[in-house]
FIFI-578157 format. One record per atom (N, C-alpha, C, CB): y, x, z; residue in three letters. Coordinates in steps of 0.05 Angstrom, whole numbers, plus 5000, padded with zeros to 4 digits. Last residue first. Glycine has a CB too. Layout:
<rs>
YXZALA
...
</rs>
This chain:
<rs>
555755606675UNK
555455366677UNK
555155166657UNK
557055326689UNK
554356096655UNK
553155996674UNK
553355656677UNK
554156146696UNK
558756116617UNK
555656116605UNK
553756006623UNK
554556406600UNK
562856206643UNK
563255946638UNK
560255946620UNK
566555876622UNK
562056706670UNK
561756386685UNK
562156166671UNK
563756336706UNK
562157056630UNK
559856926639UNK
559556726657UNK
558457066646UNK
567956966610UNK
565556856596UNK
563256876614UNK
564956996570UNK
569857206651UNK
570656976661UNK
568456816626UNK
574956956667UNK
568457736651UNK
566657626686UNK
567457296670UNK
569057736734UNK
571057846607UNK
567957856608UNK
566657686630UNK
566958136613UNK
576657796620UNK
575857606602UNK
572157676609UNK
577357676566UNK
576758226658UNK
577357956667UNK
575457786644UNK
581057886667UNK
575858726633UNK
573658626660UNK
574458396658UNK
573758736693UNK
580158716592UNK
576858646589UNK
575358596614UNK
575358896576UNK
585758236623UNK
585158486616UNK
581158466606UNK
586058706646UNK
589257826579UNK
587757836609UNK
586558236603UNK
584057496614UNK
595457656557UNK
593057816556UNK
591858036577UNK
593357936535UNK
601057676561UNK
599757416571UNK
596857506567UNK
600657116554UNK
603258266549UNK
603958136571UNK
602457886577UNK
606558076570UNK
602058756516UNK
601658466512UNK
601058346540UNK
599358406491UNK
603259246535UNK
604359106512UNK
603358916502UNK
604759226493UNK
601059236585UNK
604359246588UNK
604959146558UNK
605859596596UNK
595859126580UNK
597158916599UNK
601158886589UNK
596459066637UNK
594559616563UNK
593659376541UNK
596159096557UNK
588959266546UNK
594959936603UNK
596259916577UNK
597559606565UNK
593960036557UNK
591359716640UNK
594259656658UNK
595659776625UNK
595059896698UNK
586659846616UNK
587159636620UNK
590659466617UNK
585959656643UNK
586960456616UNK
587560286587UNK
587959926593UNK
584360336563UNK
591660526669UNK
589060466665UNK
588560386632UNK
588360236686UNK
596360986699UNK
595560766682UNK
592560776668UNK
597560756660UNK
597461496722UNK
598661266743UNK
597760996726UNK
602661286746UNK
594761846686UNK
594361816717UNK
595761546721UNK
595862086738UNK
596461836641UNK
593561836636UNK
593361786674UNK
591862196616UNK
601461736636UNK
599561596642UNK
597661536638UNK
599861496642UNK
606662126670UNK
602762146669UNK
601061936668UNK
601362276694UNK
613262286650UNK
610862076662UNK
608262126652UNK
611361766655UNK
617762626692UNK
616462566661UNK
613762386669UNK
615462906642UNK
623562336719UNK
621062446721UNK
618962376695UNK
619862336748UNK
629962316749UNK
627962176734UNK
625662476722UNK
629861966706UNK
634462076794UNK
632762286785UNK
630362266764UNK
631762386807UNK
638061606815UNK
638761816777UNK
636661996769UNK
641862076774UNK
637461516851UNK
639361816855UNK
640161776828UNK
637562186862UNK
633961076876UNK
635960986864UNK
638561276857UNK
636860726883UNK
627461056867UNK
628961176868UNK
631660956859UNK
628061416854UNK
622760686854UNK
624060686883UNK
626460866890UNK
622060766903UNK
619861086805UNK
620460776826UNK
621560806850UNK
617760606834UNK
623861376769UNK
622161406790UNK
622361186801UNK
622561606806UNK
624961326697UNK
625661276728UNK
624061256741UNK
626861086736UNK
622761816645UNK
622761436658UNK
623461466687UNK
619161216658UNK
624162246589UNK
623862206618UNK
623961836621UNK
626762396636UNK
622762226534UNK
620462266551UNK
621362336587UNK
618762556537UNK
627762186510UNK
625861966503UNK
624362036521UNK
624561936477UNK
631062506537UNK
631662346542UNK
629662096534UNK
633662366536UNK
628862976498UNK
628763046538UNK
628462796543UNK
631863196560UNK
630862956453UNK
628462916463UNK
627262946488UNK
627463026453UNK
636762976464UNK
635362726460UNK
632762596459UNK
635762666445UNK
635663426466UNK
636963346487UNK
636063046492UNK
640063396483UNK
635163706418UNK
632563726445UNK
633863526470UNK
632264126462UNK
638463536384UNK
635963476390UNK
634663386413UNK
635163646387UNK
644663866410UNK
643063606403UNK
640063376406UNK
643263656386UNK
641364296395UNK
642164236424UNK
642463946434UNK
644864366429UNK
641464346340UNK
638964496356UNK
639164346389UNK
639564896357UNK
647564336323UNK
644864006316UNK
642264046341UNK
642364066271UNK
649164676352UNK
649864476358UNK
647664266354UNK
651964456346UNK
646865096313UNK
646165056347UNK
646664796358UNK
647965246365UNK
648264966270UNK
645864966276UNK
645564946298UNK
644565126268UNK
653565126274UNK
653564746259UNK
649864786265UNK
655064656208UNK
654165646280UNK
655065356294UNK
653765176301UNK
656465216281UNK
652465806233UNK
650065876260UNK
650065646280UNK
650866176280UNK
656065696196UNK
654365646203UNK
651465656220UNK
654665636194UNK
660965996223UNK
659865806227UNK
657965616225UNK
660565776227UNK
658666536222UNK
658866496242UNK
659366146240UNK
660766696253UNK
657766596161UNK
656066576168UNK
655866476211UNK
655166826153UNK
662766196118UNK
661866346127UNK
658766286159UNK
664666476131UNK
664365756102UNK
661765846088UNK
661966076093UNK
661065806060UNK
669065476122UNK
666465406119UNK
664465466106UNK
666465246117UNK
672665926108UNK
671065916130UNK
668965746139UNK
672365896143UNK
674265726063UNK
671966056055UNK
671366006086UNK
673866506043UNK
674764966044UNK
675865346057UNK
672865466056UNK
677565376102UNK
672264705986UNK
672864816014UNK
673665016020UNK
671264816026UNK
670464345933UNK
672364525932UNK
672864505973UNK
675364415905UNK
665564075924UNK
665864405902UNK
668364455919UNK
666564395856UNK
661363705967UNK
664063735973UNK
664564085954UNK
664463716015UNK
657763325978UNK
657563455960UNK
660163575958UNK
656463325941UNK
655662776005UNK
656363026010UNK
656963195999UNK
655263096017UNK
657162455960UNK
658162465980UNK
659362596006UNK
657362395980UNK
652662535929UNK
655962555912UNK
657562565940UNK
657162235888UNK
647962975955UNK
648562665943UNK
651062685938UNK
648062415962UNK
644163475931UNK
646063405954UNK
646963135938UNK
648863665962UNK
639963485889UNK
639163525930UNK
641263475945UNK
638463865944UNK
640363195837UNK
641263415854UNK
640663345888UNK
644663465847UNK
638062835798UNK
636062905809UNK
636363125833UNK
634562965789UNK
641162455775UNK
640762355797UNK
638462575820UNK
639662065787UNK
646362465726UNK
643762565738UNK
643662435764UNK
643662895740UNK
651862265719UNK
648962135712UNK
646762145721UNK
648162175695UNK
657362385723UNK
654262435743UNK
652862205743UNK
654562495777UNK
662062765706UNK
659962595700UNK
657862725727UNK
658862635663UNK
666163015729UNK
666362775746UNK
664962635722UNK
669762655758UNK
667063515710UNK
665763565737UNK
666363225748UNK
667463865758UNK
668663575660UNK
665763595660UNK
665363485682UNK
664363855658UNK
673163925662UNK
672563595652UNK
670063545658UNK
672763525619UNK
672464415685UNK
673764205697UNK
673463945685UNK
676364275699UNK
669864645642UNK
667964585651UNK
669864365688UNK
665864905651UNK
673364505591UNK
672164395596UNK
669064425616UNK
672564345577UNK
677364925613UNK
677964605616UNK
676064415603UNK
680664535603UNK
674065405601UNK
674965315629UNK
675965075635UNK
676665445637UNK
673665425556UNK
670765355570UNK
671665315594UNK
668365575571UNK
678465475530UNK
676565175528UNK
674765185541UNK
675365075505UNK
679465915551UNK
681465685571UNK
680365495556UNK
685365675571UNK
677566275516UNK
676666275547UNK
677165995562UNK
678366515565UNK
678966115463UNK
675766075471UNK
675666155495UNK
673466225455UNK
683566325463UNK
683165935467UNK
680565945475UNK
683465665436UNK
683166835476UNK
683766695499UNK
684466305493UNK
686566875512UNK
680767015429UNK
679267005447UNK
680166815474UNK
678867265450UNK
684166935394UNK
682166735387UNK
679866725413UNK
680766825357UNK
689067205399UNK
689166895400UNK
686466845404UNK
690266745374UNK
685467725398UNK
686767705416UNK
686767365430UNK
689267835407UNK
685067755333UNK
682967745357UNK
683067685379UNK
682067915363UNK
690567645316UNK
688467395327UNK
685267465328UNK
688767115305UNK
692668215327UNK
693167905354UNK
691867585351UNK
696767805355UNK
689668415300UNK
689068525332UNK
689868245352UNK
691768845342UNK
686268295245UNK
688568275261UNK
688368215288UNK
689968115251UNK
680268355202UNK
681768165221UNK
684168225237UNK
680268095239UNK
679168745179UNK
680468665163UNK
682468445179UNK
678668585141UNK
676169035228UNK
676269155208UNK
678468975185UNK
673269185201UNK
679168885287UNK
677068835278UNK
676368845249UNK
676668625287UNK
683869045332UNK
683469015309UNK
680069075298UNK
685569185298UNK
685769265386UNK
683568965380UNK
683668845350UNK
684668665401UNK
689169695378UNK
686369765387UNK
684369475384UNK
686569885421UNK
692669315363UNK
692969505353UNK
689969535348UNK
694569695366UNK
694569045417UNK
694168965411UNK
692869075382UNK
695468835418UNK
695869565450UNK
693369465461UNK
692669215437UNK
693969345497UNK
700169715419UNK
698569885425UNK
695669715439UNK
700270095442UNK
703669295445UNK
703669335423UNK
701169585410UNK
706369395421UNK
703969375495UNK
702869155493UNK
701769105460UNK
704668965504UNK
703670055516UNK
704769845513UNK
702669675504UNK
707069855498UNK
699170515522UNK
702570515539UNK
703470245535UNK
705270745526UNK
692370485539UNK
695070445527UNK
696670415529UNK
695570355519UNK
689171035553UNK
689370835568UNK
692070795546UNK
689470875604UNK
684471235500UNK
685771365513UNK
687171025532UNK
687671615491UNK
680570895463UNK
679871285479UNK
681371395504UNK
680971565456UNK
679570595530UNK
678470835502UNK
679670775482UNK
675170835491UNK
682170235563UNK
682270415570UNK
681270655544UNK
681070385593UNK
684269715528UNK
685269935543UNK
684870095553UNK
685969935553UNK
679069565511UNK
680769625488UNK
683069715507UNK
681469355464UNK
676569495559UNK
675869755537UNK
677169745524UNK
673769785521UNK
678769065583UNK
678469405587UNK
678269535580UNK
677469525594UNK
677568665556UNK
680868715561UNK
679869005568UNK
682868505590UNK
672568715564UNK
673268745537UNK
675868705539UNK
671968575517UNK
672568505616UNK
671268695601UNK
671168925582UNK
670468625595UNK
673167995612UNK
675068145636UNK
674268505620UNK
673368075682UNK
670367725594UNK
672467735579UNK
673667905592UNK
673767525574UNK
666067885617UNK
665467905584UNK
667567915583UNK
664067705565UNK
667567585672UNK
666367845666UNK
666867975638UNK
663567815670UNK
667566965647UNK
669967185649UNK
669667445655UNK
671767125666UNK
662966945633UNK
664466895614UNK
667067045617UNK
664566645612UNK
659566855676UNK
659467115652UNK
661167105630UNK
656967135637UNK
662066505708UNK
662766735712UNK
662167015695UNK
662166735733UNK
659966015678UNK
662666155667UNK
663366375689UNK
665465925664UNK
654366075679UNK
654966145656UNK
657966195666UNK
654265935632UNK
653465725731UNK
652166135727UNK
653766215702UNK
647766225717UNK
655965275745UNK
653565405759UNK
653165745757UNK
650865255746UNK
659165205697UNK
659965245723UNK
657965305741UNK
661365035733UNK
654465145654UNK
656765275653UNK
658865385684UNK
658165065635UNK
651664675678UNK
650565005669UNK
652865185663UNK
648565015640UNK
655064295673UNK
653664415699UNK
652964645694UNK
651364295709UNK
657064295615UNK
657464285640UNK
656364405672UNK
657364085639UNK
650764185593UNK
653364375589UNK
654664415608UNK
655064295572UNK
650463585621UNK
647963885629UNK
649764175614UNK
643763835605UNK
655463365606UNK
653763375633UNK
652863635633UNK
651363165636UNK
653663305550UNK
655663435551UNK
655463505581UNK
658063295542UNK
648563105544UNK
648563315532UNK
651563455555UNK
648763255495UNK
647062665601UNK
649062715570UNK
648063015570UNK
653562685571UNK
640762545640UNK
642962595633UNK
644262675606UNK
643462715647UNK
635462255637UNK
636862295652UNK
641062435655UNK
634862405660UNK
632562135575UNK
634362345590UNK
635962175607UNK
636262535572UNK
626661735579UNK
628961845569UNK
630162065587UNK
630761625565UNK
620061365578UNK
621761535586UNK
624561595570UNK
620361735587UNK
617960765582UNK
620460945568UNK
621661085573UNK
621960895561UNK
614460735623UNK
613960625600UNK
616260735573UNK
613860315608UNK
617560995661UNK
614261135650UNK
613961055636UNK
611661135659UNK
622260805667UNK
621360995668UNK
619561235659UNK
621260935677UNK
619960325694UNK
620960315667UNK
621460575655UNK
623260165666UNK
617560485736UNK
615960325717UNK
617660405698UNK
615560025720UNK
622060615770UNK
619660835763UNK
618860715742UNK
617160905785UNK
624660135780UNK
626760365766UNK
624360545749UNK
628860595795UNK
620659855804UNK
621159785781UNK
623560035764UNK
622059485786UNK
620960115852UNK
617760185837UNK
618960085808UNK
614259955850UNK
625760235880UNK
625160465859UNK
622460345841UNK
624260785878UNK
625559655897UNK
628359775872UNK
627459925860UNK
630959915878UNK
624559515944UNK
623559645927UNK
623059675893UNK
622159625936UNK
625959756016UNK
627559715984UNK
626359755963UNK
629759895979UNK
625959506076UNK
623959696052UNK
626559566023UNK
618859526046UNK
630159886133UNK
628559646107UNK
628359646088UNK
629159436101UNK
625360236184UNK
628160226156UNK
628459966138UNK
627560476128UNK
620960396208UNK
622760106215UNK
625560136198UNK
623660066254UNK
618660766180UNK
617460416169UNK
619560196182UNK
613660316186UNK
619261256160UNK
619861146170UNK
619960846167UNK
621161256173UNK
614561586122UNK
616061626146UNK
617361476170UNK
617661716138UNK
615061026082UNK
612561256100UNK
613161366126UNK
611961556084UNK
619961066063UNK
618860826088UNK
615960866096UNK
618860476076UNK
620361636045UNK
622861506067UNK
621761226088UNK
625961336042UNK
616161596000UNK
615561716021UNK
618261706046UNK
614761996011UNK
618961185966UNK
616061125972UNK
616561386002UNK
613061205938UNK
625361285961UNK
623561065948UNK
620460985979UNK
621861275908UNK
625061825964UNK
627661705965UNK
626261435977UNK
629361675934UNK
621562015928UNK
622662155956UNK
623461955977UNK
625362325951UNK
621461905879UNK
619961765891UNK
619661955928UNK
617061745869UNK
625761965862UNK
625761675872UNK
623061665884UNK
626261445849UNK
625262535858UNK
628362365878UNK
626262095880UNK
632762275854UNK
621562545822UNK
621462675851UNK
622962545867UNK
622262945853UNK
625062295780UNK
622962205784UNK
621862365813UNK
621362245758UNK
628962685769UNK
630462495778UNK
627362345790UNK
632662345752UNK
625763215747UNK
626563185786UNK
626962945793UNK
629463315800UNK
623962975705UNK
622763085733UNK
623163105754UNK
622463235735UNK
629063015684UNK
627562795671UNK
625462735701UNK
625662905636UNK
631463495691UNK
632463195702UNK
631163065703UNK
634063035691UNK
628763825652UNK
628063915678UNK
629363685702UNK
629364235681UNK
631663695601UNK
628163575610UNK
626963695640UNK
625463715583UNK
636263865609UNK
635463645614UNK
633263425613UNK
636563595610UNK
635464395623UNK
636464265639UNK
636363975632UNK
638764365641UNK
634164595570UNK
631864495583UNK
632864315618UNK
629564825586UNK
639464515540UNK
638264355530UNK
634364265553UNK
638464505498UNK
641864915572UNK
643664565578UNK
640264395561UNK
648564495546UNK
639165335556UNK
639265305580UNK
640264895581UNK
641665595593UNK
640965345506UNK
639365295507UNK
638565225531UNK
638465405498UNK
646565375511UNK
646565145504UNK
643165155499UNK
648865075478UNK
647165905540UNK
648765715553UNK
647865395544UNK
651765805545UNK
645266235487UNK
644366105523UNK
644565915541UNK
645266205540UNK
649266215459UNK
647666035452UNK
645265945472UNK
646866125429UNK
653766405489UNK
653966205486UNK
651266035479UNK
655666215472UNK
651766935488UNK
650966795520UNK
651766435519UNK
653466995552UNK
652267145444UNK
649867025443UNK
648666915477UNK
647867255427UNK
657667005447UNK
656666925425UNK
654466835439UNK
656467115403UNK
658067575480UNK
660067275482UNK
657867045461UNK
664267335462UNK
656268025442UNK
655367845467UNK
656067575476UNK
655967965486UNK
660667995405UNK
657367965395UNK
656567825416UNK
655168255391UNK
665468215446UNK
664067935434UNK
662267875421UNK
665267815422UNK
661468695449UNK
662568575476UNK
663468145470UNK
666268835486UNK
661968985406UNK
660268825415UNK
659768745436UNK
658668875410UNK
667769025399UNK
666368785386UNK
664268665395UNK
665568825364UNK
668969615418UNK
669269385438UNK
667769105418UNK
673269325446UNK
664070125407UNK
666269905392UNK
667069785403UNK
665869735374UNK
664670845420UNK
663170615411UNK
665470285421UNK
659670635430UNK
666971185438UNK
668071165408UNK
666470925408UNK
667371425382UNK
666771285487UNK
669271205479UNK
670471175448UNK
670671385492UNK
660971115514UNK
662471265499UNK
664471175500UNK
661971305477UNK
659470635558UNK
659070975554UNK
659071195541UNK
657771035555UNK
661470215549UNK
662870405563UNK
662070655566UNK
663270325583UNK
657069835521UNK
660570025508UNK
662370145524UNK
662869835494UNK
652869905538UNK
653770055519UNK
656770035513UNK
652369995498UNK
653769675585UNK
653369965600UNK
653070065567UNK
650070025629UNK
654769155561UNK
657169335579UNK
656869575583UNK
657569255605UNK
649869095539UNK
652569045525UNK
654869185540UNK
653268735523UNK
646069035592UNK
645669195563UNK
648669285548UNK
643868975541UNK
649368565620UNK
648768945632UNK
648469115598UNK
644168985658UNK
648068235573UNK
650568255587UNK
650968465601UNK
650968075602UNK
643068245581UNK
644068285549UNK
646868355559UNK
643767985524UNK
641467965629UNK
641368295619UNK
641768315599UNK
639368445621UNK
644567505628UNK
645367755644UNK
644167995641UNK
645067725670UNK
640767145599UNK
644867225596UNK
644567455607UNK
647867005617UNK
635667185622UNK
636367335577UNK
639367395587UNK
636366975535UNK
637066895664UNK
636167225666UNK
636167435640UNK
633167235675UNK
638466425636UNK
639266565660UNK
639566875654UNK
637266515683UNK
632466365623UNK
634966335608UNK
637366495610UNK
635666105612UNK
629166385669UNK
629566585648UNK
631766625628UNK
627566565634UNK
631365875695UNK
631666175709UNK
631766405683UNK
628466255733UNK
629465465669UNK
632065605669UNK
632765785684UNK
633865475672UNK
623565555675UNK
625065585650UNK
627965625647UNK
624665365635UNK
624165395721UNK
623065675716UNK
624565805686UNK
619165645712UNK
624964825713UNK
625864995735UNK
625765345728UNK
623964915762UNK
619764755695UNK
622264705676UNK
623664885690UNK
623664405672UNK
615964825724UNK
616164885709UNK
618364995694UNK
615464775705UNK
618264495768UNK
617564685774UNK
617464875754UNK
615664645785UNK
617763935748UNK
620864005748UNK
619664355756UNK
623363775778UNK
611763925742UNK
612863965726UNK
615964055722UNK
612363805720UNK
610063845806UNK
609064165775UNK
610664245752UNK
606264075752UNK
612063395811UNK
614363715814UNK
612663965817UNK
616663715848UNK
608563075783UNK
611563185780UNK
613463425793UNK
612962995786UNK
604263155811UNK
604163215785UNK
607363345771UNK
603162945772UNK
605562995854UNK
604763295864UNK
605263395820UNK
599963335887UNK
606562405846UNK
607862645856UNK
607962925855UNK
607762645872UNK
600362395838UNK
602962265820UNK
605162465824UNK
604161945831UNK
598462415880UNK
598062655860UNK
599662615834UNK
594862695851UNK
600162095919UNK
600562335926UNK
600562525894UNK
598262405951UNK
600161645894UNK
602761645894UNK
603161945904UNK
603961415910UNK
594661555894UNK
595161655863UNK
598461705870UNK
594261375833UNK
593461465941UNK
592461725931UNK
593761725911UNK
589561765927UNK
596461045954UNK
596661245965UNK
596561525952UNK
595161225981UNK
591660615924UNK
595460675925UNK
596160895935UNK
597360495943UNK
586860705954UNK
587660835927UNK
590560845920UNK
586360695905UNK
588760465997UNK
587960806002UNK
588160875976UNK
584760906015UNK
590459955987UNK
592560066009UNK
591860476000UNK
591159916052UNK
588159845926UNK
587059775953UNK
589960005971UNK
582559905958UNK
589659465862UNK
589559745882UNK
589559695908UNK
591859935879UNK
587959035832UNK
589459105844UNK
588059435864UNK
590358835858UNK
587758865760UNK
585058925783UNK
588259145804UNK
580659215762UNK
588258285723UNK
589558565728UNK
588458625754UNK
592858585728UNK
581958045685UNK
584658095694UNK
585458375705UNK
585257915713UNK
582058205609UNK
581158295630UNK
582958235650UNK
580558535628UNK
580757815555UNK
581357895574UNK
581157895606UNK
582557875569UNK
574557895505UNK
575857735531UNK
578757855549UNK
573357755553UNK
572158385489UNK
574658195482UNK
575358065495UNK
574658045466UNK
568758495523UNK
570958685513UNK
572458515508UNK
570458885490UNK
565758155520UNK
566458145540UNK
569058325544UNK
564458195554UNK
563358065466UNK
565457885477UNK
566157985499UNK
564757625482UNK
561458575465UNK
563958515441UNK
565158275463UNK
562658365400UNK
556658445498UNK
559058685500UNK
561358585486UNK
558358985484UNK
553358005468UNK
555958035500UNK
557058215504UNK
555158045529UNK
556057925406UNK
554258015419UNK
555058005442UNK
553458235412UNK
556157485349UNK
557757725362UNK
556157745399UNK
562057615361UNK
555257325270UNK
554157445312UNK
555557615328UNK
551157635316UNK
558356835239UNK
558357145253UNK
557157115283UNK
561857285255UNK
558356335219UNK
556356485225UNK
555556745229UNK
555456435214UNK
564856255213UNK
562755995240UNK
559256235242UNK
561355455213UNK
568156855217UNK
566756605214UNK
564356555225UNK
566356555191UNK
574056825260UNK
571656895249UNK
569656675241UNK
570557065267UNK
580856575241UNK
578856595247UNK
575756725243UNK
579156455249UNK
588056745237UNK
585156725225UNK
583356715236UNK
584356875211UNK
592456165243UNK
591556385252UNK
588656385237UNK
591756395285UNK
596655975184UNK
594755875205UNK
593656175210UNK
592355605195UNK
600855965149UNK
600456015170UNK
598256065197UNK
601455915170UNK
599555615102UNK
598455885102UNK
599855995127UNK
599056065073UNK
593255095123UNK
596155225127UNK
596655445122UNK
597055225148UNK
587754895092UNK
589555045118UNK
591955175107UNK
587955295134UNK
585554505048UNK
586054675047UNK
587854815075UNK
586854645025UNK
579954075053UNK
582454135058UNK
582654405062UNK
583353995079UNK
574954125010UNK
575354185031UNK
578154215042UNK
574154355033UNK
574253584966UNK
574453834965UNK
575053855000UNK
576953944941UNK
570553164912UNK
571653054935UNK
572353484943UNK
568752794959UNK
571953244839UNK
570153274867UNK
571153244896UNK
569153524868UNK
574252774789UNK
575052984814UNK
571653064828UNK
577552774844UNK
574352374760UNK
573652564747UNK
574652864767UNK
574952504717UNK
574551834780UNK
577051914785UNK
576452264773UNK
578051844820UNK
569951694783UNK
572151584761UNK
574151644753UNK
572951404763UNK
565051904808UNK
565851954790UNK
568451914763UNK
564251934790UNK
565452024881UNK
566751914856UNK
567551984826UNK
568651864864UNK
559052294899UNK
562852194901UNK
563852124876UNK
565252454911UNK
554751884913UNK
555052064910UNK
557651984903UNK
553452184898UNK
552551524962UNK
551351774959UNK
552852024950UNK
549451734942UNK
556651084954UNK
556451194980UNK
555151544976UNK
554250975001UNK
554650844905UNK
557850914915UNK
558251074935UNK
559550694923UNK
550050694912UNK
550650954889UNK
553451014893UNK
550250854854UNK
546450604967UNK
548850514955UNK
549750824940UNK
551150364980UNK
540350674976UNK
542950744984UNK
544850734963UNK
542950994997UNK
533850254987UNK
536350354970UNK
538750404989UNK
537250114947UNK
528950535023UNK
531650355026UNK
533650465004UNK
533250385060UNK
522850524999UNK
523950665012UNK
527450475009UNK
523350985001UNK
515950145008UNK
519250164992UNK
521250335011UNK
521049814990UNK
510150375018UNK
511950385031UNK
515050375015UNK
511250605047UNK
503750164980UNK
506150224976UNK
509150224995UNK
506250084958UNK
496950204998UNK
500149995004UNK
502450164998UNK
500849875039UNK
</rs>
């Protein structure tokens, strides 16, 4: 016996051929995000790696360890660039000493070697200013850690300030120079190179005046300053303009205070002081006064009033003799019972 199969409506089973087109899948918009193929197989490892990982919070011990190692690394970086600064200064000092020794060793030696050395020292100045900018990057980070992190560790009673964290994070994400080129040049010029330029200018004038014989008037001095086809007056005026420009530049950049890695703060730094403040006697006197003050405060902290005495006499406390551990806990927590009392009360409750 045959079983008749159900008839299916042709209009539903086949696409509408009267329109002359076939049914197509709708086209996604152009700005739709790309998706993985439907039949693509993804391993569990790939799925775990593709999933966003939750932020892991460091424990206090891990955070302190990270900060200590980070501080050591930044100190090492700052020390490396500080040594490079000393190297450039040593080059300038050595070349200046060698040039002056050669210029004054014989009356026939030319005086323009001192001018050449002045140009060389200018190159050293710009090299050291560039290195100083890199040094300030690491030095500023060290200073931020000292004032923000270690200060709170050593003095927890001070009000907490978390601004140093955001400042350090932004500096680590986008490192940048903390000092401008002009400020760096001005600082190195005032610290070291201004005195080298003054020495070179004085030695050049002395060389021109003394050798081969002392000049009898200013006109003879100008004639000796001649270098080839360049008149002596031009050489002298160029030297005056350059040295005056260096002095003006050193004074004009004193108010630039972008760098934060200096040891002394702006309110404690006084570049112009009397000579008596820099003498050894004044320094020793201030140190003795500070030492006596600290010792007096330490003695006051360790003294406690004697029981039953009104004479103002003081006695050093002996906590291991006068107080028991229970008394110490009772002093810190007045409402708390001693360990023995708590144990006895618990035992009595259990018996009841």
